[in-house]
Backbone bond lengths (Angstrom), bond angles and torsions (degrees), N, CA, C in turn:
res aa  C-N    CA-C-N  psi(-1)  N-CA   C-N-CA  omega(-1)  CA-C   N-CA-C  phi
1 M - - - 1.473 - - 1.527 109.93 -
2 K 1.322 116.77 134.84 1.461 119.45 -179.90 1.534 110.67 -73.11
3 Q 1.332 114.76 159.43 1.458 120.41 178.26 1.525 110.64 -61.18
4 C 1.328 117.13 130.77 1.455 121.58 177.57 1.518 108.41 -117.28
5 R 1.325 116.54 131.20 1.452 120.44 -176.74 1.529 111.45 -114.59
6 F 1.322 113.94 135.99 1.458 122.42 179.20 1.521 108.27 -138.47
7 G 1.323 116.46 166.71 1.453 118.36 177.14 1.507 112.31 -174.61
8 V 1.325 114.75 176.68 1.457 121.55 174.98 1.523 107.89 -124.57
9 F 1.324 115.82 131.37 1.462 122.92 176.30 1.529 108.18 -104.04
10 G 1.324 115.69 136.41 1.459 119.67 176.07 1.514 110.01 -174.67
11 F 1.330 116.16 174.34 1.465 120.07 178.23 1.527 109.80 -156.88
12 P 1.339 117.59 105.03 1.470 127.54 1.95 1.525 110.85 -78.24
13 V 1.323 116.17 164.31 1.461 119.01 -177.97 1.532 112.61 -139.48
14 S 1.327 116.96 -2.93 1.468 120.71 -176.74 1.531 112.47 -62.23
15 H 1.347 116.70 -24.30 1.467 120.93 -178.71 1.532 112.49 -79.69
16 S 1.335 117.60 -11.90 1.469 121.30 -172.04 1.528 111.92 -63.87
17 L 1.327 115.08 135.84 1.467 120.74 176.22 1.529 111.25 -103.78
18 S 1.331 116.48 8.60 1.468 119.97 176.93 1.535 112.48 -58.94
19 P 1.348 119.57 -40.40 1.468 118.83 178.31 1.531 113.05 -60.08
20 V 1.327 116.89 -42.03 1.471 121.87 179.21 1.529 109.75 -63.58
21 M 1.321 115.27 -45.17 1.465 121.79 -176.55 1.525 112.18 -65.71
22 H 1.338 116.35 -49.08 1.471 119.37 -177.80 1.526 111.89 -71.12
23 S 1.318 117.37 -34.92 1.471 120.51 177.73 1.529 110.20 -61.37
24 A 1.341 116.31 -40.38 1.464 120.80 178.13 1.530 110.69 -64.51
25 A 1.331 116.03 -39.72 1.468 120.63 -179.90 1.527 110.61 -65.65
26 F 1.337 116.55 -43.75 1.470 120.26 178.23 1.528 111.01 -61.07
27 K 1.326 115.75 -44.81 1.465 120.65 -178.44 1.521 111.25 -61.92
28 S 1.343 116.69 -41.79 1.469 120.40 -177.51 1.528 112.28 -66.01
29 L 1.339 115.96 -22.74 1.470 120.39 179.61 1.531 112.12 -100.60
30 G 1.326 115.82 8.72 1.472 120.16 178.99 1.512 113.20 71.13
31 M 1.345 116.08 27.41 1.470 120.98 -178.43 1.542 109.46 -106.78
32 E 1.341 115.41 53.27 1.467 120.74 -174.09 1.528 114.13 -63.79
33 K 1.312 116.79 -19.76 1.473 118.87 -179.40 1.526 112.81 -79.43
34 C 1.325 116.20 -4.57 1.464 120.02 177.37 1.518 109.85 -88.49
35 E 1.311 116.57 135.33 1.459 120.00 178.45 1.528 110.81 -124.88
36 Y 1.323 115.32 146.62 1.467 122.11 -177.29 1.520 107.51 -136.17
37 E 1.331 116.59 122.40 1.465 120.82 -177.83 1.525 111.52 -132.32
38 A 1.333 115.42 161.39 1.468 121.76 176.86 1.524 109.53 -96.67
39 Y 1.328 116.35 137.47 1.467 121.82 -178.94 1.526 109.59 -129.75
40 A 1.325 115.11 126.08 1.472 119.92 177.33 1.527 108.40 -76.73
41 V 1.322 115.99 113.47 1.469 122.01 -177.79 1.529 108.64 -132.35
42 T 1.319 116.17 125.86 1.467 120.55 178.87 1.527 109.65 -87.50
43 P 1.320 117.60 161.22 1.474 119.89 177.64 1.533 111.95 -56.39
44 E 1.340 116.62 -35.22 1.475 121.15 -178.43 1.529 112.14 -65.97
45 N 1.339 115.94 -30.89 1.470 120.49 -177.17 1.527 113.56 -99.91
46 L 1.323 116.65 2.41 1.463 120.07 -172.36 1.525 113.06 -57.97
47 K 1.314 117.19 -49.16 1.462 120.09 -175.82 1.526 111.52 -59.15
48 Q 1.333 116.27 -49.25 1.470 118.20 -177.02 1.528 111.75 -68.32
49 E 1.335 117.54 -32.30 1.467 119.53 -179.52 1.533 111.56 -72.91
50 V 1.330 117.02 -35.36 1.470 120.13 175.97 1.532 109.48 -66.81
51 Q 1.331 116.20 -41.66 1.466 120.29 177.38 1.528 111.27 -62.18
52 K 1.333 115.83 -40.98 1.474 120.57 177.48 1.525 111.04 -61.77
53 A 1.330 115.60 -42.65 1.467 120.05 179.50 1.522 111.03 -62.59
54 Q 1.330 115.81 -39.94 1.471 119.97 178.22 1.526 110.62 -64.21
55 E 1.324 115.45 -44.99 1.476 120.43 179.02 1.525 112.13 -64.44
56 A 1.338 115.96 -32.37 1.471 120.84 -179.01 1.530 112.58 -80.16
57 G 1.332 116.38 -2.52 1.465 120.21 176.22 1.513 115.79 85.33
58 F 1.335 117.19 24.30 1.464 119.85 175.76 1.534 109.63 -62.25
59 T 1.333 115.30 148.98 1.465 120.94 174.60 1.517 110.72 -91.79
60 G 1.338 115.89 -40.57 1.458 118.54 -177.42 1.507 113.77 -157.05
61 L 1.327 115.34 159.09 1.456 122.75 177.04 1.520 110.13 -138.60
62 N 1.320 114.57 150.50 1.462 120.74 165.76 1.517 107.62 -105.49
63 L 1.330 116.11 150.22 1.465 121.86 175.39 1.516 107.93 -119.48
64 T 1.338 115.74 136.55 1.451 119.80 176.07 1.526 109.11 -127.00
65 I 1.328 116.52 -172.52 1.471 121.71 -178.20 1.527 110.34 -51.43
66 P 1.345 119.96 130.94 1.470 128.68 5.05 1.532 111.76 -111.66
67 L 1.340 117.15 40.42 1.466 120.95 -168.14 1.537 115.14 -105.80
68 K 1.311 117.99 -8.30 1.469 120.42 -172.82 1.525 112.77 -63.03
69 E 1.328 116.03 -33.31 1.469 119.95 178.93 1.531 110.91 -94.00
70 K 1.327 115.68 -34.10 1.473 121.82 -177.34 1.524 113.07 -61.61
71 I 1.324 116.73 -27.56 1.464 120.31 -176.44 1.525 112.34 -58.91
72 F 1.334 117.21 -28.35 1.466 120.61 179.62 1.528 111.35 -65.98
73 E 1.334 116.37 -31.07 1.467 120.85 -178.10 1.530 112.75 -70.77
74 T 1.337 116.73 -17.20 1.476 119.69 -178.65 1.521 112.30 -75.29
75 G 1.333 117.28 -24.00 1.470 120.85 -177.32 1.517 113.58 70.96
76 L 1.335 117.08 14.56 1.468 120.49 -174.66 1.524 114.05 -92.37
77 I 1.333 116.60 -21.86 1.463 118.43 -167.42 1.527 113.88 -107.26
78 I 1.335 112.91 158.48 1.466 121.18 170.87 1.532 105.37 -111.91
79 P 1.343 117.40 99.67 1.463 119.23 -177.49 1.522 112.11 -78.22
80 D 1.332 116.48 148.41 1.460 118.26 173.45 1.526 108.59 -75.06
81 E 1.325 116.49 173.18 1.472 121.07 -172.41 1.529 111.92 -59.66
82 F 1.337 117.12 -43.61 1.460 119.71 -176.91 1.524 111.98 -66.12
83 S 1.339 117.66 -48.29 1.470 120.22 -177.41 1.527 111.30 -67.35
84 K 1.343 115.98 -30.45 1.469 119.77 176.65 1.530 109.74 -64.74
85 K 1.324 116.01 -44.43 1.463 120.13 178.66 1.525 111.83 -67.67
86 A 1.337 115.72 -36.65 1.465 120.41 -179.08 1.525 111.49 -73.86
87 G 1.327 116.12 -25.87 1.461 119.58 -177.62 1.516 112.47 71.47
88 A 1.334 115.56 23.27 1.472 120.30 -179.43 1.528 109.34 -148.94
89 V 1.324 115.31 134.39 1.464 122.37 179.94 1.524 108.79 -125.64
90 N 1.331 116.83 133.70 1.469 118.60 176.49 1.525 112.69 -121.07
91 T 1.338 116.80 -1.88 1.470 120.79 -178.02 1.525 110.14 -137.00
92 L 1.334 115.48 126.43 1.459 121.18 175.34 1.521 109.32 -114.22
93 H 1.338 115.81 139.53 1.460 121.23 177.51 1.527 108.54 -125.29
94 F 1.331 115.68 118.29 1.466 121.63 178.47 1.524 108.11 -89.96
95 K 1.336 115.93 114.59 1.462 119.04 -177.03 1.525 110.35 -151.51
96 D 1.312 115.61 131.64 1.476 122.00 176.48 1.526 112.39 53.31
97 G 1.326 116.05 39.61 1.463 120.80 177.45 1.510 114.68 77.28
98 K 1.324 116.94 3.46 1.469 121.11 179.29 1.523 110.30 -114.84
99 I 1.343 115.63 159.60 1.466 120.77 176.19 1.519 107.67 -118.42
100 K 1.314 115.61 108.49 1.459 120.10 -179.12 1.529 109.94 -95.31
101 G 1.337 115.82 140.61 1.457 121.46 -177.59 1.519 112.13 -112.53
102 Y 1.328 115.64 137.68 1.461 121.89 179.99 1.525 109.85 -135.59
103 N 1.319 115.55 164.50 1.458 120.69 173.64 1.520 108.44 -128.76
104 T 1.335 115.58 111.63 1.467 119.81 179.96 1.527 111.77 -103.87
105 D 1.338 116.78 -0.70 1.469 120.79 -178.63 1.521 112.57 -60.02
106 A 1.333 115.88 -50.18 1.467 120.29 -173.47 1.520 111.93 -64.62
107 E 1.324 116.82 -48.63 1.469 119.18 178.94 1.522 110.00 -66.04
108 G 1.352 115.79 -32.93 1.467 119.89 176.60 1.514 111.42 -62.88
109 A 1.339 116.89 -41.24 1.468 121.45 177.85 1.523 110.24 -64.54
110 F 1.323 115.92 -43.71 1.467 121.23 179.56 1.531 111.05 -61.45
111 K 1.328 116.33 -46.67 1.471 121.00 -179.66 1.531 111.13 -64.75
112 A 1.347 116.57 -36.62 1.469 120.57 178.34 1.530 110.15 -62.65
113 L 1.335 116.51 -42.46 1.465 120.86 178.21 1.529 110.69 -64.54
114 E 1.323 116.14 -41.13 1.466 120.39 178.08 1.520 111.43 -62.48
115 E 1.352 115.32 -44.52 1.472 120.78 179.44 1.525 110.78 -58.84
116 A 1.334 116.22 -33.17 1.471 121.20 -178.96 1.522 112.28 -85.22
117 G 1.340 116.88 1.14 1.460 121.11 179.00 1.516 113.86 77.47
118 C 1.340 116.57 23.56 1.468 121.29 -179.32 1.524 109.72 -101.88
119 S 1.309 116.68 102.40 1.465 120.54 179.08 1.525 109.90 -73.20
120 T 1.327 115.53 136.56 1.472 120.82 179.79 1.528 112.29 -105.19
121 D 1.315 116.90 -2.03 1.468 120.79 -175.65 1.525 111.31 -58.88
122 G 1.341 115.63 120.44 1.452 121.53 175.96 1.517 115.63 69.22
123 K 1.325 117.67 5.58 1.465 120.51 -175.99 1.535 111.63 -80.10
124 N 1.351 115.28 145.41 1.463 121.01 172.23 1.515 108.37 -77.72
125 I 1.327 116.20 121.11 1.456 120.12 -174.46 1.526 111.18 -111.73
126 L 1.335 114.41 127.25 1.464 121.35 175.43 1.521 107.80 -105.88
127 I 1.336 115.96 124.10 1.459 120.80 179.35 1.520 108.93 -113.71
128 I 1.336 115.46 124.42 1.460 121.75 -178.00 1.524 108.39 -98.25
129 G 1.344 115.64 120.54 1.455 121.16 -176.99 1.516 111.17 108.86
130 A 1.342 115.71 156.48 1.471 119.81 -178.60 1.524 110.96 -135.97
131 G 1.338 116.96 28.87 1.462 121.78 178.95 1.517 112.40 -89.95
132 G 1.337 116.15 -157.94 1.462 121.82 -175.29 1.519 114.38 -59.03
133 A 1.348 116.75 -46.51 1.471 119.76 -179.04 1.522 110.57 -66.16
134 S 1.327 116.08 -40.94 1.463 120.96 178.88 1.524 111.13 -61.40
135 K 1.324 116.42 -43.26 1.468 120.60 -178.67 1.527 111.54 -56.01
136 S 1.333 115.87 -48.70 1.463 119.13 -175.92 1.518 111.90 -72.80
137 I 1.340 117.24 -41.25 1.465 120.38 -178.63 1.530 110.53 -67.78
138 S 1.332 116.82 -41.68 1.474 120.99 177.48 1.529 110.86 -60.28
139 L 1.331 115.43 -46.32 1.463 120.41 179.83 1.521 111.19 -60.61
140 F 1.335 115.73 -44.51 1.464 121.12 -178.11 1.529 110.97 -57.94
141 F 1.328 116.75 -50.32 1.467 119.93 -176.97 1.531 112.48 -73.73
142 A 1.326 116.36 -32.58 1.474 119.03 175.81 1.527 109.94 -64.37
143 K 1.329 117.06 -38.97 1.473 121.22 177.72 1.522 111.31 -63.37
144 R 1.334 115.91 -31.21 1.468 120.63 179.43 1.534 111.57 -79.29
145 G 1.334 116.28 -8.67 1.460 120.19 177.91 1.514 115.25 96.28
146 N 1.338 117.75 4.90 1.469 120.29 178.56 1.535 111.28 -70.00
147 P 1.333 117.92 142.11 1.463 119.23 167.74 1.540 108.01 -66.91
148 V 1.335 116.83 130.39 1.467 121.17 -175.86 1.527 110.23 -128.20
149 K 1.335 116.08 131.64 1.468 121.55 172.20 1.530 106.95 -119.97
150 I 1.328 115.86 128.90 1.465 121.62 178.96 1.522 107.94 -111.95
151 I 1.334 117.18 124.74 1.466 119.07 175.25 1.521 109.54 -119.87
152 N 1.320 114.74 146.41 1.454 121.06 -175.71 1.527 108.62 -148.23
153 R 1.332 115.40 158.15 1.468 119.82 179.59 1.525 110.34 -55.65
154 T 1.340 116.29 -43.51 1.471 120.34 174.96 1.530 107.80 -102.01
155 D 1.319 116.25 110.74 1.460 119.17 -172.61 1.519 113.77 -67.39
156 E 1.356 117.74 -24.02 1.478 119.33 179.18 1.531 110.55 -59.04
157 K 1.356 114.95 -40.59 1.468 120.12 -177.21 1.532 111.24 -66.32
158 S 1.335 116.42 -43.62 1.467 119.62 -178.53 1.527 111.60 -70.68
159 K 1.338 116.35 -35.96 1.469 120.06 178.97 1.531 111.09 -66.98
160 K 1.323 115.16 -40.68 1.469 119.90 178.32 1.532 110.29 -64.38
161 L 1.344 115.54 -43.62 1.459 120.40 178.97 1.524 110.90 -62.40
162 A 1.312 116.76 -43.96 1.473 121.08 179.75 1.528 111.50 -61.08
163 E 1.323 116.33 -41.84 1.469 120.95 178.45 1.528 110.88 -62.01
164 E 1.333 115.25 -44.86 1.478 120.48 179.99 1.523 110.87 -61.54
165 I 1.329 116.07 -45.47 1.467 120.35 -177.99 1.518 111.18 -67.07
166 S 1.309 116.71 -40.76 1.466 120.72 177.63 1.527 110.71 -60.29
167 E 1.319 115.24 -42.41 1.470 120.96 179.76 1.528 111.41 -66.53
168 K 1.337 116.38 -41.65 1.468 120.25 -177.03 1.519 113.44 -73.03
169 T 1.325 116.79 -27.70 1.467 120.12 -175.34 1.527 113.96 -106.99
170 G 1.331 116.94 -17.09 1.456 120.16 -175.76 1.528 112.72 77.72
171 N 1.337 116.16 6.19 1.469 121.26 178.38 1.531 108.43 -85.17
172 R 1.328 116.80 114.15 1.468 120.59 -177.16 1.528 112.70 -87.49
173 N 1.328 116.25 4.27 1.465 120.61 177.98 1.526 111.24 -105.61
174 V 1.317 116.26 43.14 1.471 121.77 176.44 1.522 107.53 -120.36
175 F 1.327 115.99 121.35 1.461 120.67 -176.06 1.521 111.37 -134.15
176 G 1.326 115.97 155.20 1.461 121.59 177.92 1.510 110.90 -122.59
177 G 1.337 115.12 158.97 1.460 119.33 178.77 1.513 111.09 -169.05
178 G 1.318 115.41 -179.10 1.454 120.85 179.87 1.516 111.79 -101.13
179 F 1.336 115.47 -177.44 1.458 120.29 -178.51 1.536 112.63 -72.97
180 E 1.334 116.50 -14.13 1.464 118.72 -176.98 1.535 112.52 -64.35
181 T 1.340 116.90 -23.81 1.474 120.23 177.89 1.525 111.17 -103.59
182 G 1.333 116.13 10.56 1.465 121.19 -172.08 1.512 115.91 -54.38
183 W 1.339 118.19 -43.51 1.469 120.21 -178.40 1.525 110.86 -65.11
184 A 1.312 117.02 -42.06 1.471 120.64 178.36 1.525 110.44 -65.01
185 D 1.321 116.61 -37.62 1.473 121.02 179.08 1.528 111.04 -66.59
186 L 1.339 116.26 -39.07 1.470 120.78 176.82 1.529 110.28 -61.22
187 K 1.298 115.65 -40.12 1.468 121.24 -177.93 1.529 111.12 -64.99
188 K 1.328 116.98 -39.03 1.471 121.49 -177.71 1.528 112.94 -76.82
189 A 1.328 117.26 -24.95 1.469 121.42 -172.79 1.525 112.76 -77.13
190 D 1.349 115.06 150.25 1.470 121.36 170.37 1.524 109.72 -94.41
191 M 1.323 114.54 -32.33 1.465 121.53 -175.97 1.517 109.39 -136.00
192 I 1.333 116.68 130.33 1.466 121.97 -178.53 1.530 108.32 -115.82
193 I 1.331 116.15 125.87 1.470 120.68 -179.96 1.522 108.60 -119.51
194 Q 1.329 116.15 117.59 1.463 123.30 -177.19 1.530 108.61 -96.47
195 T 1.343 117.43 117.35 1.475 120.05 -173.76 1.533 114.14 -116.62
196 T 1.335 117.84 4.56 1.470 119.64 -176.94 1.532 111.37 -86.81
197 E 1.342 115.64 178.85 1.475 120.99 178.02 1.522 112.48 -80.14
198 L 1.333 117.52 -5.80 1.467 119.99 -179.64 1.528 110.16 -58.66
199 G 1.322 115.31 129.32 1.461 119.55 -179.87 1.511 113.58 105.78
200 M 1.330 117.41 -10.28 1.468 119.92 -179.75 1.528 110.95 -129.06
201 G 1.330 115.69 159.52 1.466 121.05 176.86 1.513 112.67 55.48
202 K 1.321 116.26 -130.13 1.469 120.48 -178.30 1.527 112.23 -69.29
203 Y 1.336 116.75 -12.91 1.472 121.25 178.56 1.535 111.89 -103.09
204 E 1.321 117.01 18.55 1.465 120.74 -174.02 1.536 112.82 -57.56
205 N 1.305 116.76 -34.29 1.470 119.98 -177.67 1.530 113.19 -96.04
206 V 1.327 115.36 18.29 1.468 120.17 179.37 1.529 109.36 -115.41
207 S 1.326 115.26 133.85 1.457 121.65 176.94 1.525 109.09 -112.28
208 V 1.313 116.12 154.48 1.470 120.53 173.90 1.528 109.57 -54.48
209 Y 1.313 115.86 -39.01 1.472 120.12 -178.54 1.535 111.85 -59.51
210 D 1.336 116.54 -28.37 1.467 120.40 178.65 1.530 111.69 -67.46
211 R 1.331 115.89 -21.78 1.463 121.02 -175.49 1.531 113.46 -96.24
212 L 1.327 116.47 -6.20 1.464 119.69 -178.63 1.529 110.00 -93.70
213 P 1.337 118.34 133.41 1.472 121.01 -178.10 1.528 111.70 -69.62
214 L 1.326 116.04 124.75 1.460 121.37 -178.88 1.530 111.62 -73.92
215 E 1.316 114.66 148.57 1.462 119.29 172.95 1.521 108.29 -71.20
216 K 1.293 116.61 147.67 1.465 121.69 -177.90 1.532 110.36 -57.93
217 G 1.331 114.32 129.40 1.459 119.78 176.57 1.515 114.92 82.27
218 K 1.351 117.97 1.10 1.466 120.57 -179.45 1.529 111.24 -112.19
219 K 1.332 115.43 145.74 1.466 121.54 177.31 1.530 109.18 -91.67
220 K 1.344 114.48 157.92 1.469 119.89 -179.47 1.527 111.49 -56.67
221 E 1.337 117.17 -45.18 1.466 121.61 -177.55 1.530 111.39 -59.70
222 E 1.321 115.28 -40.07 1.462 121.14 179.48 1.527 110.87 -65.60
223 M 1.332 116.02 -40.86 1.472 121.45 179.49 1.532 110.81 -65.51
224 I 1.330 115.97 -42.05 1.472 120.30 179.91 1.523 110.12 -62.14
225 R 1.325 115.70 -49.50 1.463 120.87 -179.03 1.540 111.07 -58.35
226 D 1.303 115.05 -41.70 1.460 121.02 -177.80 1.530 111.97 -68.16
227 C 1.341 116.14 -40.03 1.476 120.54 -173.98 1.525 114.15 -83.69
228 L 1.331 117.88 -19.37 1.469 119.88 -176.54 1.527 113.42 -105.06
229 R 1.320 116.79 14.32 1.476 119.39 176.76 1.523 111.15 -64.61
230 G 1.336 115.58 151.21 1.468 118.94 171.29 1.510 115.44 101.03
231 G 1.329 118.35 20.44 1.473 120.99 174.62 1.509 114.80 69.79
232 K 1.316 117.01 42.01 1.470 121.49 179.63 1.542 111.15 -75.08
233 T 1.323 114.92 160.78 1.467 121.74 173.15 1.521 108.20 -105.72
234 V 1.338 116.03 129.37 1.467 121.35 176.19 1.529 107.44 -117.00
235 F 1.323 115.79 117.13 1.465 123.24 -173.66 1.523 108.77 -119.63
236 D 1.328 116.54 119.15 1.466 121.55 176.66 1.518 108.09 -107.69
237 V 1.327 118.00 122.32 1.466 120.48 -176.56 1.533 112.59 -72.56
238 V 1.332 117.33 -10.95 1.470 121.30 175.20 1.533 108.66 -68.17
239 Y 1.341 117.03 134.69 1.470 119.90 179.28 1.524 113.06 -115.42
240 N 1.320 116.56 -11.36 1.461 119.77 179.69 1.525 108.93 -136.54
241 P 1.348 118.17 102.64 1.468 128.83 12.11 1.541 112.52 -75.06
242 E 1.336 114.38 159.68 1.467 119.92 -178.40 1.527 111.76 -64.67
243 E 1.327 116.28 -34.81 1.458 119.33 176.21 1.526 108.63 -121.02
244 T 1.325 115.75 105.00 1.459 120.39 178.42 1.531 109.66 -73.95
245 K 1.315 115.25 166.67 1.465 120.16 176.17 1.533 109.92 -59.00
246 F 1.323 116.67 -36.34 1.469 122.12 179.27 1.529 111.02 -60.96
247 L 1.342 117.46 -45.98 1.460 120.64 179.56 1.527 110.76 -67.53
248 K 1.319 115.74 -42.29 1.467 120.59 179.89 1.532 110.50 -59.38
249 E 1.331 115.70 -46.23 1.467 119.82 -179.42 1.527 111.74 -69.21
250 S 1.333 116.76 -31.14 1.472 120.02 179.35 1.523 111.14 -62.75
251 K 1.333 116.77 -28.50 1.472 120.98 -178.20 1.522 112.79 -71.28
252 I 1.332 116.61 -4.66 1.474 120.29 172.17 1.527 109.07 -57.29
253 S 1.345 115.04 -34.58 1.466 120.40 174.61 1.531 107.55 -82.29
254 E 1.322 117.01 115.63 1.470 122.15 -169.08 1.527 114.56 -62.22
255 D 1.338 118.38 -32.75 1.469 119.31 -174.08 1.531 113.71 -99.30
256 V 1.331 117.11 13.33 1.456 120.02 179.79 1.533 110.53 -79.54
257 K 1.335 116.86 147.63 1.466 121.04 174.53 1.520 107.59 -107.32
258 T 1.334 117.76 123.79 1.468 120.65 -178.79 1.522 110.49 -108.99
259 L 1.322 113.91 148.37 1.470 120.63 -177.35 1.522 108.54 -143.98
260 N 1.335 116.57 128.03 1.468 119.07 178.39 1.530 110.63 -92.22
261 G 1.336 115.91 -177.24 1.454 120.21 -173.48 1.516 116.38 -86.86
262 V 1.345 117.74 6.45 1.477 119.31 -176.95 1.528 111.53 -60.23
263 M 1.342 116.94 -49.96 1.472 118.43 -177.12 1.524 112.26 -70.35
264 M 1.329 117.38 -28.92 1.468 118.85 174.59 1.523 109.37 -65.63
265 L 1.339 116.73 -43.75 1.468 120.89 176.65 1.527 110.35 -56.43
266 V 1.324 115.34 -47.04 1.466 121.24 -178.02 1.533 110.88 -65.29
267 C 1.326 116.76 -47.81 1.476 120.14 -175.96 1.524 112.36 -67.98
268 Q 1.358 117.51 -41.43 1.465 118.28 177.95 1.526 110.03 -67.98
269 G 1.348 116.23 -34.56 1.465 120.39 178.08 1.512 112.15 -66.37
270 A 1.333 116.44 -39.47 1.470 121.26 178.89 1.528 110.89 -64.57
271 L 1.327 116.13 -38.82 1.474 120.28 177.68 1.531 111.06 -65.44
272 A 1.348 116.32 -41.72 1.468 120.49 177.67 1.534 110.22 -63.98
273 F 1.317 116.43 -43.29 1.469 122.74 179.36 1.524 110.67 -55.89
274 E 1.342 115.06 -42.95 1.462 120.19 -179.35 1.532 111.70 -68.03
275 I 1.336 116.72 -37.33 1.472 120.79 176.53 1.526 109.81 -60.52
276 W 1.333 116.63 -45.48 1.470 121.75 -176.50 1.527 113.70 -70.65
277 T 1.355 116.24 -41.82 1.467 120.01 -168.32 1.526 114.43 -111.33
278 G 1.343 116.65 -17.02 1.464 119.57 -174.99 1.516 112.26 76.54
279 K 1.348 117.09 6.20 1.469 121.58 -178.97 1.524 110.57 -114.87
280 K 1.334 115.47 144.18 1.469 120.39 176.61 1.527 108.90 -87.46
281 P 1.331 117.76 119.63 1.462 119.11 178.90 1.532 111.00 -80.42
282 D 1.317 115.41 164.76 1.461 121.34 177.35 1.530 108.79 -82.25
283 I 1.332 116.48 109.23 1.466 121.27 -176.69 1.529 111.80 -61.97
284 S 1.335 116.39 -35.19 1.466 119.27 -178.84 1.523 111.41 -66.50
285 V 1.328 116.73 -34.76 1.476 121.66 176.91 1.523 110.01 -66.05
286 M 1.329 116.00 -42.35 1.465 121.30 -179.81 1.525 111.15 -65.72
287 K 1.333 115.76 -42.72 1.462 119.92 179.83 1.525 110.90 -64.79
288 E 1.323 116.19 -42.99 1.473 120.44 179.75 1.528 111.11 -60.53
289 A 1.331 116.68 -40.30 1.465 120.85 179.52 1.531 110.97 -63.39
290 V 1.325 116.10 -41.28 1.475 121.10 179.90 1.524 110.81 -67.03
291 T 1.330 117.10 -48.18 1.470 120.32 -176.98 1.526 111.23 -65.84
292 E 1.329 117.35 -36.42 1.477 120.95 176.63 1.526 110.68 -63.85
293 A 1.325 116.33 -43.94 1.467 121.19 -179.96 1.534 110.70 -64.02
294 L 1.329 116.64 -39.85 1.468 120.53 178.44 1.531 110.88 -65.78
295 S 1.330 116.55 -38.75 1.470 120.86 178.55 1.523 111.01 -64.55
296 K 1.333 116.10 -41.65 1.471 120.12 178.53 1.526 111.62 -64.00
297 E 1.320 115.09 -40.49 1.478 119.71 178.01 1.517 110.38 -60.19
298 K 1.341 115.70 -42.49 1.460 121.18 -178.05 1.537 110.24 -64.75
299 E 1.335 116.01 -40.50 1.466 121.57 179.32 1.521 111.85 -63.39
300 N 1.348 115.83 -35.53 1.471 120.72 -176.23 1.520 113.76 -82.68
301 Q 1.316 116.88 -7.50 1.475 119.86 -178.08 1.530 111.81 -76.94
């Protein structure tokens, strides 16, 4: 088998566990000649780096923050219908001289929820953030007919996104807003999906709850407990750290179910792997590789 090259582009990208995960998947399938590495690529250099990868004979790439939306500006890709509507691509496939774009984030999030036994049928979904991950996840659930509310620090962005998604899907129960209504939105939701960078990197000690305006005379803990009653699911797409401040604080409500981004990482990665190779990887092998790497990181801190 000839050498096959894959990678993930992002900035920053040193924290990514995609190389560990995909390397384990290749090894389990006897595809040792395939290599997967992380590459620090800025939005300004994206076009030339994708072209370089194509010239170097790469088979596939993943894109992470802040490149999922920027890739459209390069004019290099042919996006599939879903990623075109979502306006975000996280998977590139180099084939027959063309670069095809896909989005496996949304289906990965859905599969992660299913794996955790969290049914989304008919549930009111609150999505925090209006970036690349939010775009695809919002579109996915709106297409399924779920009522969706998107909130963002700047409400213009979330309102615009909600309008676009409603128009593209025909779902009239898609709305956008700012953080000022966040507590009320949490109360109405059955499922909360956190898609921002809060909780990771330089924002590791920041929770979404820190950004929501408290009611006069009430403490944050009291507001959380009040808004998360009723067995809600709180899903943070961040996987490193495994438990963000947002998830930790959500557990103040005793009957809440929390879910981190590990299985979303694994499920979206497995979908990308299948696009590139035509083979289904072993999800349990991929998950084990990620959890082992996270444990080692924790030990070294």
